[in-house]
Structures are given as C-alpha cells and as structure tokens.
C-alpha positions as CSV (number, residue, x, y, z in Angstrom):
1,M,94.6,82.3,89.4
2,K,93.4,81.4,92.6
3,V,96.5,79.6,94.9
4,I,95.6,78.2,98.6
5,L,99.1,77.6,100.7
6,D,98.9,74.4,102.8
7,E,99.2,74.5,107.0
8,G,103.1,73.7,106.4
9,V,103.8,76.0,103.9
10,P,105.4,79.6,105.2
11,K,103.0,82.5,104.7
12,Q,106.1,84.9,103.5
13,V,105.5,82.7,100.5
14,T,102.2,84.7,100.0
15,R,104.1,87.9,99.3
16,I,105.9,86.5,96.4
17,L,103.1,85.2,94.3
18,H,102.6,88.6,92.6
19,G,99.3,88.5,90.6
20,H,97.4,86.0,91.7
21,D,95.0,85.5,94.4
22,V,96.7,84.0,97.3
23,T,95.3,82.4,101.0
24,T,96.0,80.1,102.9
25,V,94.0,76.8,104.2
26,P,93.5,78.0,107.9
27,E,92.3,82.2,106.7
28,A,89.7,79.5,104.3
29,G,88.6,77.9,107.2
30,W,89.9,74.7,106.7
31,A,92.7,74.2,109.5
32,S,93.3,70.3,110.2
33,V,91.0,69.0,107.6
34,K,92.3,65.7,106.2
35,N,94.2,65.4,102.8
36,G,91.6,64.2,101.4
37,K,88.7,66.5,102.4
38,L,91.0,69.2,101.8
39,L,91.4,68.2,97.9
40,A,87.1,68.6,97.1
41,L,87.0,71.8,99.4
42,I,89.8,73.5,96.6
43,E,88.4,72.2,93.9
44,E,84.8,73.3,94.8
45,A,86.2,76.7,96.0
46,G,87.7,76.9,92.0
47,Y,91.8,77.2,93.4
48,G,93.8,76.8,90.4
49,A,96.8,75.6,92.4
50,F,97.4,74.4,95.8
51,V,100.8,74.8,97.5
52,T,102.2,72.2,100.0
53,C,104.6,71.1,101.3
54,D,103.2,67.3,102.4
55,K,105.2,64.8,100.6
56,N,103.6,61.9,101.3
57,M,100.1,63.5,99.2
58,E,101.6,62.6,95.8
59,S,101.8,58.6,97.1
60,Q,98.5,58.9,99.0
61,Q,95.9,61.1,96.4
62,T,95.2,61.0,92.5
63,F,95.5,64.2,90.9
64,S,95.1,63.1,86.9
65,N,91.5,64.5,87.1
66,R,92.0,67.6,89.5
67,P,91.3,71.1,87.8
68,F,94.0,72.8,89.6
69,A,98.0,72.4,90.3
70,I,99.5,70.9,92.7
71,L,102.5,72.1,93.7
72,L,105.1,70.3,96.1
73,L,108.3,72.4,98.1
74,S,110.7,70.4,98.7
75,C,111.0,72.2,102.8
76,N,108.8,74.6,104.7
77,H,111.2,76.3,106.4
78,W,111.4,79.5,105.4
79,P,115.5,80.7,106.1
80,T,115.9,77.9,103.7
81,I,113.3,78.5,100.6
82,K,114.0,82.5,101.0
83,P,117.0,82.2,98.1
84,N,114.7,80.1,95.7
85,I,111.2,82.1,96.1
86,A,111.9,82.9,92.3
87,K,111.3,79.2,91.6
88,I,108.1,79.0,93.2
89,A,107.0,81.8,91.8
90,E,108.0,80.6,88.3
91,A,105.9,77.5,89.2
92,V,102.6,78.7,90.1
93,D,103.1,81.3,87.4
94,Q,103.3,77.8,84.7
95,A,100.9,75.7,87.0
96,K,98.5,73.5,84.6
97,P,95.6,71.7,85.7
98,G,96.3,68.3,87.2
99,T,100.1,68.0,87.0
100,V,101.8,67.4,90.1
101,R,105.4,69.3,90.7
102,L,108.3,69.0,92.8
103,V,110.0,72.8,93.5
104,E,113.0,72.1,94.8
105,C,114.0,74.8,97.1
106,G,116.2,73.7,99.5
107,E,116.2,71.2,102.1
108,F,116.5,71.9,105.9
109,L,118.8,70.2,107.6
110,K,118.6,70.1,112.0
111,R,121.9,71.2,113.6
112,R,122.8,68.2,115.8
113,R,123.8,69.3,119.4
114,P,127.3,68.0,120.5
115,Y,127.4,64.8,122.6
116,E,127.7,65.9,126.5
117,P,128.2,63.1,128.7
C-alpha cells in the first residue's frame, strides 16, 4: 500500500512500515500545504493511508468519502512512540479507505523546570 506521513510524524516511522511504499509530505513536495488541499493531493496521488499527528484534522475535514485511511497518532515524540511502533504498523496493515483511526502510542509530557526565584 502507498502510505504518506504528515510533516509532524517522526521520519523513523518509515522504517517500521515494512511491505508498504512509504513517503513523507515534504518528500512529495507538499510541505506547508494546508489540510484540505493536502488531502486532495493525497487522493489524486493514489495513497492508501495518511499518517498524521494533527488532532484537529478529524474535526476540520470529512473523510467518509475519501479513498484512503487516516491514522491519527496520539503524539509525535519519537522516544514516546518508539515502544508502540507495532501498534502503528498494525493500524497501517488494517487500514480501510474512508476510515479514521486513532492510534494510541503514548503521550509526551514536557518536564517543567523547577521554579527559580
């Protein structure tokens, strides 16, 4: 399956999607393209799945008529995602056109610096 990763998805994810033709939005020449236009380009190019970390996309766009699946990763922090890579690979393998699936792969919590008076 042809799979495309959004700009915020760690590039290391490409290495875990064995058996798929994987590219990134910047590699396709679509860096900084807004969501509506980006989805149209993905559709025209014949991708089967779009992997993103953009949690706003689901509420801003309609996917039911799209000929590709949308996989929303819960975070984009590679050290947090890394222990959950099997979940991402499985979600891509099971992707169906017109579906949106949240892939729970952890949550990155920034450490706050201690208050220094």
